[in-house]
C-alpha positions, 0 to 999 in steps of 0.5 A: 648413719641413716634414719630408721625405726624399730618397734619392740618391748622397750625396757626403760631401766631408769623408770623400771617399766617395759612397754611396747613402743617405737624407737626413732633413730637419726644420725646415730642418735635416738631421736624419739621413744614413742609409746604404742601400747602400755603392755608387753607384746609376747611376739615382739623382741625386748629392746634394752641398752647394750651391755658393758663389761665393767673390767676386762683385759682384752689381751687375755682373750688372746685376740686383738681388740677388733677381733674381740669386738667381733665375738662380743657384739653377738652377745649384746656387748657394745662396750668395755672398760678395758685395762691395757695393763698386760700389753703395757707391761710388755711394750709400754706406751706403744702397747697402749697406743696399739690397743686404742688404735686397733679398737678404733677400726671397728664399731665398738666402744672400748674405754681404755684406762691408764695402767697404774702399775707397770711394772706391777711389782719390783720383784719380777722382770717386765718389758717396760715401765710407766712412771707417774709423768707418763701416766699423767700424759695418758690421763690428760687424753679424752680417750683415756677414761680412768686410772686402771686398777691400783694393784700396789695396795702396799704403796697406797697404804704406805703413801708411796710418792709415785703411787700417790702422784698417779692417783692425784693425776686421776683426781686432777683430770676428774677420772675415777681410780679402779681398785685392786685390794684382794682380802683387805677389810676393815680399817685397812680397806678404808685407808686404801679406799681413801687413798690419801683423802680424809677418812671416809672419802672415796679416792679408789672407787671400785674393786673386782677382787672380792672373793667373799660376800663379807669382804664385798659388803665391807667395801660397799659399806665404805662407799666402794663399788663392787664388780662381780667378776666371772671370767675364765679362771676367777669365778666370784659370781656365786659368792657375790650375786646376792648383794645385788638385791640391796646394792643395785646402784653400786655393783657391776658385772665384769669378766676381767680375763676371758679366753676366746673359747668362752667368749665365743659362747657368751659374755655379760648376757650369760651373767644376766641370765644367771642372775635372773635365775637366782631371783635377782630383780630384773632392773637390778640386773640391768643396772649392773649390766648396762647402766652403772658402768656407763655412769661411773666411767662417764663413757657416753654409751647410749642408755636408751634415752632420747638424745643418747647414742643409739647403742641398744640390743634386741633380745628374744626375752629377758630370761635367757638373754638370747640376743637377736641384734646389736645396734651401735651408733645407729647401725645394726652390726649383727644379724642372726648371731653373726657380726657384720662385715665391719669386723672382717679380719684386717692386717695387724701390726705385730708389736712385740718384745721378746728377746730370749734364746732356746733353753736346755733341759739342764736349765730346769733342774733343782739340786737337792740340798737336804731340805726336809720340806719345800714350799709348794704353790697350791692352785685353787680352781676358780680363784686367783689366790693360791695357798702355800703348802710345805711338802717333803720333796721327791728326790732322784739322783740328787735333784728335786723332781715332780711327783705325779702320785702326789700331784706336786709338779715343777713350775718354772718362769723363764725371762722372755726379755733377756737370757737369765737363769730359770726360776723353778719351784713346785705347784700342786693341783694341775694334775698332769700325769705326763708332759708339760704346758707353757704360756707367754701369757703370765700376769703381770710381766708376761714372762714364759711360765710352764708346769711339767712332769719332767725337764725334757717336756718343760724344755720342749714346751718353753722352746716352742713358745720362744720359736714363735715369740709368744704362744701357749703350748703343750709338749709330750709325745708331740708338741702343740702350740697356739702362736700369739705373735702380737706382744706374745699375748694375742693372735691377729687371726680370725677370732673364731679360728683362735677360739677353735685352736684354743679349744684344741690345745685346752683339750691337749692339756687335759689329755696330759691329765690336767683336771682344771677347768681352764688350765692355761688361764690358771697357769697364767696367774701363777706368776701374779704376785699381787694376789696372795699367797704364794706365787713364782716370778722370774726372780723366784718364789714370792710371798704375797702376804709379806710382799717379799721374795721367799729366801 
């Protein structure tokens, strides 16, 4: 870390002003900010704090943290608030350690939380469990910044001992608690937010699951901070962005889950550009993108003040947010849209938990027992929630089968941790006309999930993943697979190569007929039991409203 000076239009978010000035950096810190001209120079870059993704599961990028950072820094992202919940559900404490250690190999400020819900529910088979004592061990650590999203909202509302111990441990160590309460409003939401504290107090301080402005406003008025989520599957930006006009200090931007192809194109910078285009005041946008996450989670990321870490970005303008350079701890880590040599692909430990054996087509059959109607999961574009429908079954030779004419397709979940019977049901809105798609990325327990037109294709797609001990696949006339050997969730290959491979297999899924914008991301949430209304785990259909398996 040497000393240098940079000139440009310094964007002072705290005082809401922009001036032409000079930044002096010494030993990784901002030593001085010097005013040179009280006006903006059109030919100079804009200097502003780096962006923070306020809630993201790095695993969902299908990249290890170091590879994620390489793609993110070129878009001006210098830090994340990262929940290692996905790998913890597969590998437990060892998975959390893997993420922290891999993230330390590159110049990037990952801020990991202690996963609060491993397993997420008792209605699925996960690869590990973290009890309250283990969560407290994590929260003691300085490099664990918060208690990750408390998805077990019934446990909070009912005062479950284990749940309340985890929340109490976060309070004990002064760490914020992230929320996850889709659809909760009114007195129920306030009870969840208080989390055992006296009414009106905030125990659970954020939520990224709001999908209507009315729900978000209700929670904002109760003192909760709201994250505007725009990921590869869940897209709530349009519904929530208007609230940033009136609540600039209580909102943040996040992606939650972002696939590698979209990360290669853009990140939080895209949300800034969209917000500006919607008429949101500039400094409100920059508070959400840069300042609010740093202050809420106390991450220590620099915010362009004297004495701060020299974490800043140079942007061509404050409209499109095209990023020219990114500086982290006083070192420029990008140039001309490319990350520096610090992010070169390294050998990675292939931690995993994958123990099932290949399946046969007969494992995916569903005998017809005279049902007049069957429950069907209804996937929704751009949402994690699903609807629950009732449909007259299609029957062939005594078995209930997929019906492409009505877009009612078979969906299956295969236990990846041990051999067990396959859970089978039906889903609509995937649009496949032939073949099958499958994934070992299946929130939250990450068993193998697949949707297909026929049992033979389902079997081929699932077995391709079993052979690689993780991946995403398509099967029809040919089988395509993107291997994910790290926990069955991530690749250890070059991030841009993974992005290209993902683009190809995404196209293969759409060639089979899928009309979804992101079929694999949507598929990965069809087993997410903590989001209403109807989902499928390896143990069967699950009613997210009653929080119980469907008989």
